[in-house]
VOTI-708559 format. One record per residue (C-alpha): x, y, z; residue in one letter. Coordinates in steps of 0.02 Angstrom, whole numbers, padded with zeros to 5 digits, always signed. Example, Ala and Ser with C-alpha at 12.3 -4.5 7.8 and 13.67 -1.06 7.14 Angstrom:
2
+00615-00225+00390A
+00684-00053+00357S
***
This chain:
751
+02134+02469-02308M
+02076+02423-02484E
+02130+02273-02587W
+02107+02260-02779Y
+02087+02089-02859F
+02121+02054-03043H
+01933+02055-03071S
+01939+02243-03034A
+01823+02215-02884R
+01872+02324-02737R
+01862+02248-02561V
+01884+02349-02402T
+01967+02264-02253F
+01978+02332-02077P
+02158+02313-02020G
+02142+02153-01921L
+02030+02069-02049E
+02165+02104-02179L
+02294+02025-02065V
+02188+01867-02055R
+02160+01867-02243F
+02346+01881-02278L
+02391+01747-02152E
+02270+01633-02242G
+02347+01680-02410A
+02518+01634-02345L
+02456+01465-02287M
+02368+01428-02453R
+02501+01488-02577N
+02674+01421-02608S
+02716+01543-02750D
+02869+01639-02692H
+02821+01809-02766S
+02646+01801-02692I
+02718+01750-02525A
+02843+01895-02525V
+02708+02020-02571L
+02591+01948-02441A
+02726+01956-02308L
+02759+02139-02344A
+02576+02182-02342L
+02552+02078-02185L
+02686+02177-02095A
+02609+02340-02154F
+02433+02289-02103A
+02490+02226-01934T
+02580+02389-01900N
+02427+02490-01956A
+02314+02389-01844E
+02432+02410-01697A
+02438+02598-01725Q
+02249+02609-01738A
+02228+02506-01580S
+02357+02611-01488A
+02263+02769-01536A
+02112+02714-01435K
+02125+02751-01249P
+02138+02590-01150K
+02046+02557-00989L
+02146+02586-00832T
+02122+02514-00660I
+02107+02691-00594E
+01961+02723-00713Q
+01873+02565-00657L
+01883+02616-00474I
+01803+02781-00523D
+01642+02694-00575I
+01502+02736-00452K
+01356+02627-00397H
+01181+02696-00361P
+01061+02619-00235S
+00911+02651-00122D
+00808+02765-00237P
+00659+02849-00151I
+00524+02952-00235W
+00481+03126-00175S
+00300+03147-00114P
+00252+03237-00275D
+00338+03109-00387G
+00447+03238-00472K
+00614+03193-00391L
+00711+03037-00347V
+00838+03039-00206A
+00969+02902-00202F
+01138+02850-00134V
+01287+02853-00252W
+01440+02755-00194D
+01617+02776-00259R
+01750+02660-00186A
+01661+02641-00020G
+01615+02825+00002V
+01428+02857-00017A
+01334+03021-00033N
+01155+03074-00061L
+01102+03137-00232Y
+00940+03199-00308I
+00881+03182-00488A
+00734+03247-00587N
+00616+03103-00621A
+00594+03158-00802D
+00782+03141-00831G
+00813+03325-00862S
+00978+03392-00799G
+01114+03299-00708A
+01093+03226-00532P
+01138+03351-00395R
+01240+03304-00241P
+01156+03342-00075L
+01303+03286+00031T
+01490+03283-00002S
+01563+03175+00135F
+01739+03112+00101T
+01722+02948+00196E
+01590+02830+00261G
+01415+02785+00207Q
+01250+02876+00197V
+01089+02777+00199G
+00916+02763+00273G
+00858+02930+00203A
+00675+02985+00203F
+00578+03137+00140W
+00494+03270+00244S
+00305+03281+00233E
+00311+03425+00108D
+00458+03357+00009G
+00569+03507+00043D
+00692+03413+00154L
+00781+03247+00158L
+00824+03171+00326Y
+00964+03046+00349F
+01067+02972+00491P
+01249+03026+00500H
+01381+03009+00636E
+01253+02943+00760G
+01132+03088+00736D
+00986+03134+00622L
+01032+03260+00487W
+00932+03358+00360Q
+00967+03441+00194V
+00858+03554+00088A
+00824+03477-00082T
+00823+03647-00168A
+00989+03713-00099A
+01089+03721+00060G
+01214+03624+00163A
+01170+03470+00267P
+01158+03496+00454K
+01095+03407+00610P
+00907+03420+00638V
+00926+03472+00819W
+01039+03603+00893N
+01133+03488+01009K
+01204+03316+00969P
+01081+03179+01007D
+01159+03009+00968P
+01039+02880+00903G
+01013+02745+00773S
+00877+02662+00672G
+00780+02821+00632Y
+00608+02782+00557V
+00482+02913+00501L
+00303+02899+00561S
+00163+02878+00431P
+00105+03057+00459D
+00281+03123+00428G
+00286+03221+00591K
+00384+03107+00709R
+00531+02989+00709V
+00558+02832+00811A
+00738+02787+00851F
+00849+02698+00975V
+00959+02785+01102R
+01087+02665+01174S
+01209+02667+01317K
+01365+02569+01283R
+01422+02445+01413A
+01587+02458+01501A
+01652+02318+01389S
+01605+02264+01215D
+01541+02100+01284D
+01419+02183+01404G
+01239+02231+01366P
+01203+02391+01271H
+01053+02462+01363S
+00929+02541+01240S
+00779+02656+01246D
+00648+02669+01109L
+00617+02854+01082I
+00476+02947+00991I
+00527+03124+00944R
+00435+03264+00853W
+00530+03340+00708L
+00451+03511+00735S
+00516+03552+00909D
+00614+03401+00971G
+00485+03351+01102T
+00513+03168+01143E
+00450+03022+01247A
+00529+02857+01296T
+00416+02718+01239T
+00510+02559+01286A
+00672+02500+01364H
+00779+02344+01344D
+00934+02299+01442D
+01016+02219+01290V
+00962+02314+01135G
+00823+02366+01016I
+00822+02366+00825H
+00711+02345+00670D
+00580+02475+00719I
+00418+02473+00618L
+00271+02595+00629W
+00094+02528+00612S
-00002+02604+00465P
-00102+02718+00581D
+00052+02775+00678G
-00022+02720+00845L
+00089+02567+00873S
+00266+02508+00847L
+00345+02339+00819A
+00528+02305+00855Y
+00652+02170+00902V
+00727+02172+01075S
+00863+02072+01157G
+00960+02028+01000A
+01144+02029+01035K
+01314+01978+00973I
+01422+01874+01089I
+01607+01886+01053H
+01717+01734+01072H
+01904+01762+01071D
+02027+01629+01016E
+02213+01615+00986S
+02248+01456+00887P
+02420+01381+00905S
+02463+01407+00722Y
+02443+01595+00744S
+02528+01625+00909G
+02469+01672+01083A
+02486+01860+01059K
+02362+01869+00915L
+02179+01859+00968I
+02043+01828+00839Y
+01865+01875+00878R
+01723+01762+00825V
+01548+01837+00832S
+01394+01739+00881E
+01225+01816+00841Y
+01083+01782+00964V
+00910+01819+00888P
+00799+01935+00988G
+00616+01943+01034Q
+00485+02021+00920I
+00381+02146+01018C
+00231+02256+00980A
+00180+02408+01081I
+00034+02528+01077K
+00100+02702+01109L
-00049+02744+01220A
-00016+02593+01333D
+00175+02589+01330A
+00171+02404+01374K
+00269+02291+01255P
+00185+02131+01200V
+00306+01988+01157P
+00265+01894+00997I
+00290+01706+00995A
+00415+01660+00861K
+00509+01514+00782P
+00696+01492+00805A
+00733+01581+00642E
+00626+01722+00575Y
+00632+01867+00453G
+00529+01981+00343G
+00437+02065+00487L
+00300+02185+00429A
+00134+02258+00484W
-00015+02181+00394L
-00138+02308+00464D
-00151+02410+00624N
-00178+02255+00732A
-00076+02115+00652H
+00103+02075+00603L
+00168+01950+00476V
+00338+01867+00467F
+00414+01706+00406D
+00533+01573+00469G
+00605+01402+00437Q
+00621+01245+00540S
+00779+01187+00626G
+00812+01059+00490D
+00790+01195+00355F
+00659+01093+00262K
+00499+01181+00315T
+00460+01362+00274Y
+00314+01450+00361S
+00224+01617+00351I
+00153+01676+00518Y
+00017+01797+00570L
+00032+01878+00743A
-00097+01971+00846D
-00010+02130+00906A
-00122+02143+01061S
-00107+01965+01127S
+00054+01905+01047G
-00031+01748+00984N
+00038+01676+00822V
-00036+01559+00692K
+00033+01481+00533V
-00045+01551+00374L
+00055+01451+00248H
+00184+01313+00251E
+00301+01238+00122I
+00401+01078+00139H
+00562+01054+00040E
+00650+00890+00005E
+00824+00966+00019K
+00824+01140+00095F
+00731+01306+00081W
+00837+01406-00039S
+00745+01561-00101I
+00881+01694-00132P
+00907+01820+00009D
+00783+01737+00127W
+00785+01831+00292G
+00871+01985+00223E
+00807+02159+00267A
+00650+02198+00170G
+00626+02015+00126A
+00464+01920+00115Q
+00323+01906+00154P
+00253+02067+00078W
+00080+02119+00139P
-00023+02232+00026S
-00047+02411+00088P
-00233+02380+00116N
-00196+02228+00224G
-00298+02111+00115K
-00162+02007+00031W
+00010+01934+00066I
+00135+01910-00075A
+00283+01792-00064F
+00404+01693-00172L
+00410+01505-00183S
+00491+01374-00294D
+00355+01242-00272Q
+00350+01207-00459D
+00540+01209-00474G
+00560+01394-00513W
+00553+01549-00403D
+00383+01625-00435H
+00267+01756-00362L
+00120+01696-00256Y
-00022+01791-00171V
-00131+01727-00030M
-00275+01804+00071P
-00215+01883+00232A
-00359+01797+00321S
-00291+01629+00268G
-00328+01513+00124G
-00246+01444-00030D
-00104+01538-00114A
-00120+01579-00299V
+00032+01565-00413Q
+00044+01727-00512I
+00195+01700-00626T
+00229+01536-00716K
+00365+01468-00828G
+00546+01414-00829K
+00612+01579-00762F
+00636+01660-00592E
+00535+01807-00525A
+00606+01914-00386W
+00592+02079-00288R
+00403+02109-00293P
+00333+02279-00241A
+00149+02320-00209W
+00073+02475-00286S
+00004+02598-00158H
-00175+02555-00207D
-00143+02367-00181S
-00203+02320-00356T
-00036+02283-00440R
+00132+02204-00402I
+00289+02256-00496A
+00433+02131-00501F
+00585+02082-00603D
+00614+01915-00687A
+00741+01832-00799N
+00694+01748-00964L
+00686+01565-01005E
+00806+01582-01150D
+00908+01726-01075R
+00942+01687-00890P
+01068+01830-00878G
+00943+01965-00927D
+00801+02029-00818R
+00642+02119-00868V
+00513+02216-00769L
+00341+02140-00748G
+00177+02200-00676I
+00047+02081-00607A
-00126+02159-00606K
-00208+02080-00453I
-00367+02184-00445G
-00488+02107-00320D
-00446+01926-00360D
-00271+01852-00379P
-00346+01701-00466A
-00381+01813-00616H
-00216+01909-00611A
-00147+01973-00776E
+00041+01981-00800V
+00121+02099-00925S
+00300+02155-00955Y
+00368+02329-00979I
+00483+02352-01130P
+00628+02428-01034A
+00804+02440-01106E
+00884+02270-01150P
+00994+02209-01010G
+00967+02178-00826T
+00824+02278-00750N
+00789+02250-00566I
+00703+02311-00408E
+00557+02418-00469P
+00484+02544-00345R
+00320+02636-00366W
+00301+02825-00364S
+00163+02907-00263E
+00007+02886-00366G
+00079+02728-00447D
+00107+02811-00615G
+00293+02774-00631R
+00427+02654-00575L
+00609+02685-00531V
+00727+02539-00557Y
+00909+02490-00583Q
+00977+02444-00754H
+01142+02368-00813T
+01197+02302-00983D
+01353+02256-01079T
+01408+02437-01098H
+01343+02516-00938N
+01367+02478-00754S
+01220+02503-00635A
+01115+02658-00666D
+00943+02718-00614L
+00798+02737-00737Y
+00614+02781-00724T
+00475+02717-00833I
+00287+02734-00842G
+00186+02589-00772S
+00076+02584-00928N
+00136+02494-01086P
+00221+02601-01216G
+00304+02726-01101A
+00489+02747-01144P
+00620+02727-01007P
+00708+02883-00941V
+00888+02876-00883R
+00928+02968-00721L
+01113+02929-00692T
+01274+02891-00783D
+01391+02804-00661S
+01543+02786-00773M
+01679+02919-00776P
+01692+03035-00925A
+01816+02981-01055G
+01787+02794-01034M
+01776+02716-01208D
+01625+02600-01192R
+01642+02541-01371S
+01788+02433-01313Q
+01683+02334-01189F
+01663+02151-01233V
+01491+02070-01234E
+01484+01895-01159P
+01427+01742-01256Q
+01309+01622-01166F
+01372+01443-01186V
+01358+01272-01105H
+01483+01134-01069F
+01470+00961-00988P
+01492+00948-00801G
+01562+00798-00706P
+01399+00699-00720D
+01360+00753-00898G
+01240+00891-00848Q
+01259+01047-00953Q
+01339+01189-00855V
+01296+01367-00912P
+01436+01492-00929G
+01484+01660-01001W
+01627+01673-01126L
+01717+01838-01156F
+01829+01846-01309V
+01934+02004-01335P
+01879+02115-01477K
+01979+02095-01638N
+02066+01942-01568I
+02180+01853-01689N
+02109+01677-01680K
+02262+01608-01770N
+02361+01641-01612V
+02345+01555-01444K
+02302+01670-01300H
+02305+01658-01110P
+02138+01637-01021A
+02064+01671-00849I
+01926+01568-00768L
+01823+01674-00648W
+01717+01587-00514I
+01583+01695-00433H
+01552+01682-00248G
+01402+01674-00134D
+01339+01508-00202G
+01166+01587-00218V
+01217+01709-00353N
+01245+01712-00541Q
+01332+01799-00685N
+01232+01919-00792Y
+01230+01965-00975D
+01331+02122-00939G
+01380+02215-00783W
+01334+02128-00621H
+01188+02207-00529V
+01277+02205-00360Q
+01417+02327-00327R
+01516+02190-00240N
+01528+02089-00401Y
+01518+02232-00526A
+01697+02277-00481V
+01751+02104-00541Y
+01656+02123-00704Y
+01749+02288-00725S
+01922+02215-00699I
+01882+02077-00823H
+01848+02207-00956Q
+02023+02273-00917Y
+02097+02097-00937F
+02004+02075-01102L
+02085+02231-01173Q
+02253+02156-01127K
+02215+02002-01232G
+02153+01878-01102Y
+02005+01767-01140V
+01887+01762-00989V
+01761+01627-00943F
+01634+01633-00799A
+01534+01473-00762P
+01369+01469-00667D
+01404+01308-00572Y
+01264+01213-00485R
+01210+01311-00333G
+01192+01468-00440S
+01026+01558-00454I
+00938+01595-00618G
+00916+01414-00674Y
+00782+01345-00559G
+00773+01255-00393R
+00855+01091-00445D
+01013+01178-00507W
+01018+01289-00353R
+00997+01145-00230T
+01116+01031-00325G
+01245+01064-00189V
+01144+00966-00060Y
+01263+00850+00035M
+01396+00889-00095D
+01472+01060-00059V
+01643+01062-00141G
+01596+00911-00247G
+01507+00921-00414K
+01483+01108-00393D
+01671+01134-00379A
+01698+01019-00528K
+01571+01120-00628D
+01680+01270-00594A
+01854+01204-00632W
+01793+01102-00780M
+01766+01270-00863G
+01951+01256-00901A
+01915+01099-01003N
+01793+01202-01104Y
+01924+01337-01130L
+02043+01204-01196K
+01921+01163-01336T
+01941+01339-01404L
+02082+01338-01534P
+02136+01514-01488F
+02162+01474-01302V
+02331+01413-01241D
+02293+01262-01132A
+02455+01288-01036D
+02415+01468-00989R
+02248+01464-00899I
+02228+01552-00732G
+02087+01538-00605V
+02021+01653-00472W
+01867+01685-00367G
+01794+01775-00217L
+01724+01692-00060S
+01640+01530-00118Y
+01734+01560-00281G
+01896+01573-00181G
+01852+01406-00100F
+01831+01329-00274F
+01994+01408-00329T
+02085+01320-00187L
+02000+01156-00233I
+02050+01177-00415A
+02231+01217-00372M
+02247+01065-00258T
+02135+00934-00340D
+02197+00979-00515Q
+02373+01042-00479P
+02428+01048-00663K
+02266+01113-00741L
+02295+01297-00701F
+02455+01396-00720R
+02411+01510-00573A
+02268+01550-00455G
+02204+01694-00348V
+02100+01659-00193D
+02005+01811-00129V
+01940+01778+00047A
+01896+01597+00012G
+01840+01464+00136V
+01983+01345+00169T
+01895+01214+00276D
+01708+01191+00300Y
+01724+01112+00471T
+01804+01274+00526M
+01671+01374+00434Y
+01531+01274+00516Y
+01605+01309+00689S
+01592+01496+00658D
+01425+01545+00740P
+01379+01664+00600Y
+01387+01530+00465H
+01341+01366+00548G
+01161+01375+00488D
+01209+01404+00306W
+01327+01256+00310T
+01212+01138+00405A
+01067+01172+00286S
+01171+01106+00142R
+01282+00969+00213I
+01223+00939+00391G
+01350+00939+00533T
+01529+00872+00534P
+01472+00732+00649E
+01332+00682+00530Q
+01432+00689+00370N
+01619+00682+00405P
+01666+00627+00229Q
+01574+00774+00150V
+01668+00893+00264Y
+01833+00806+00226A
+01804+00835+00041N
+01761+01017+00074A
+01933+01054+00146S
+02061+01114+00018P
+02167+01158+00170L
+02199+00973+00200S
+02258+00952+00019H
+02376+01100+00012I
+02523+00979-00004D
+02464+00947-00183R
+02491+01128-00235L
+02613+01141-00382E
+02578+01312-00459R
+02585+01492-00392P
+02441+01548-00281L
+02401+01726-00227L
+02289+01747-00073V
+02202+01912-00032L
+02102+01937+00128H
+02039+02080+00236G
+02062+02073+00424T
+01885+02137+00459A
+01801+02000+00357D
+01651+01923+00446V
+01582+01829+00294N
+01737+01720+00285V
+01842+01751+00441P
+02020+01809+00408F
+02079+01665+00517L
+02037+01544+00375E
+02180+01614+00269S
+02297+01622+00418V
+02275+01435+00443W
+02301+01406+00257L
+02468+01497+00265M
+02525+01394+00413D
+02480+01229+00329E
+02563+01282+00166A
+02725+01321+00258L
+02719+01154+00349K
+02701+01066+00182K
+02848+01165+00110H
+02738+01263-00012K
+02788+01435+00049G
+02882+01472-00112D
+02720+01453-00211L
+02606+01562-00105I
+02595+01751-00092S
+02482+01825+00043F
+02419+02004+00052M
+02331+02064+00208I
+02214+02214+00197Y
+02197+02293+00371P
+02020+02339+00417G
+01946+02282+00251E
+01783+02187+00242F
+01741+02034+00135H
+01699+02138-00019Y
+01842+02256-00058F
+01774+02433-00066T
+01902+02564-00016R
+02003+02648-00152E
+02176+02609-00086H
+02130+02426-00062V
+02056+02409-00236L
+02207+02495-00314L
+02328+02377-00230D
+02222+02220-00255A
+02188+02246-00440W
+02366+02296-00483H
+02430+02148-00382R
+02315+02026-00473V
+02360+02107-00640D
+02546+02087-00609D
+02523+01909-00544F
+02428+01850-00697F
+02546+01940-00814D
+02696+01858-00733A
+02621+01684-00742N
+02508+01682-00895L
+02582+01799-01024R
+02745+01702-01043L
+02798+01633-01160P
+02742+01753-01295A
+02587+01716-01398A
+02610+01560-01503T
+02549+01560-01683K
+02444+01413-01738L
+02516+01292-01865K
+02427+01283-02033P
+02313+01134-02052K
***
């Protein structure tokens, strides 16, 4: 719309800007004729803006569920193709893309349920092998339908291709008569060409984590690991309902020369991870002490089983590198067996280090107030690719390459100018000429890209995971802000303000608390599928007029060791206050209605939501707890999570007051506002029983009228299946609408 002033100057106003201008004119002018004219024009402009806004297609929950997530990219032997897994609402299939970005990715499988993973290429690159339904399958990359490799079903698991590409090692198990009995396992070597096989090792309990030596003459594996099930029927649930608690018992690392067929047990610490072959005769792995304060890297002789410590780090609080002990985690030996790379936060930030495999001092490769992560050696052992955030932009990540050469002490670090946003997990092509990596930003969920390893090469996009027709121009970019925490420390957070918001009107707001503790928000779509779905639903809420705020409370990654370990002996203390005090920040915004702020979170974020709703019963109008911990004494007693809890706050006997504070369950009598609880019955991260106990206590304290509880049968901790997501997101949408969008938006009074 155009407006002409008496000076004959013409000014063009977009609809909403004109609305704001006219509102200001009304506030500044008392002249009746001007006011009448302004009112008429204001009504016209408001109607025009509403019509223009209505013309744009709005995001729907159904669209959001249609967003796919790519993972596990693997280069073809010739470097011309990239195979990967594409997941939509818990259903994953294999796809293949041209590495130069030409054409659209092609599906190799079209399964309607379940997951596909662990794929590997044939020696010539014409086939992809993958496990499916307990068997090994294959599919031609040029054309054809997937089918089992062998003519008759041959149930197995853990398929691993040999270095020469001609054989697979896998485990064939015999289930016990009961789930609690041992699952006898054989370690099998089988030729892909004709199915000839040999049994290499046996274990009465189980075998997993098979690793070929570089020369293909030996195997390493873990035997004897098992899960012991403990059944319980607490009184508050009733005798007919039995809840299963799973206890994991670590196994024994073994090495075996195929010619000898005699397993050699490897001495190990109580906790270990990151198992890998250093060379044809040695293994490396890492572990931490029982008090969680000492981290060690070990070297094992595969022939004798003898182990020695190569490197050791002592922490004042607890060892807290993200994803320690996860599959594929550190340490990372170089392909030539000369070096070992690992991450450490010795200087206060997670950085890349390299040490000689023969022993000696480690060299710090990256330096600065940022965090490096996910290193990957080039095939020629001269370079390490990694991703890192930036000192002034902790929510972005860039790709880096450390040129090690023959001496880490003279390493050169450079960064690849990939697309702005979050770039993670680089993987080298054969020949080390290119990298494949994952990228997200404010307008795109996770996608795969390739880029040359030399400076100046432009990135090439391989996938587009969003459904056609989604209007990305409507997505809101977050603003990085800080606010004071309970002790005055500045808490980082991400503020989302709806586009074209009328800041002369007060709006409802939602405080989102991420889970996992050791996680963070990003400057755009989250890199993990489990949290990307929450970023998606927040974009939906933004288009409905909600302001959204996501704090990175202490305990979050991305901000250095001291912020991450700030939860030590204080879980549910200052970290929880960091989270709910985000509402105090929202109250400082003149366009936020202080009486209509909601809070929600997943897992650890659900725990903080419960704390907020009970410790500050009038701060939030409503809350949603998604699979949150309700009592840390109960969580500690769960065998799967006792170590995580003890590393941060000790045991309940050692620190009873800390555990008492970390129990929103015991404060449920303080609840004054509506609370929605969502939980899946198959959750092992936070057992479903936590929410059952919460319901019982709420009813005893006469709070049943305030709590709604939705049970999702068979669902895991992270909601994935389409029907669950549809119900959960619509339920949360309706809940917040019912509690936060009334009364109608209130216009600000003129100053």
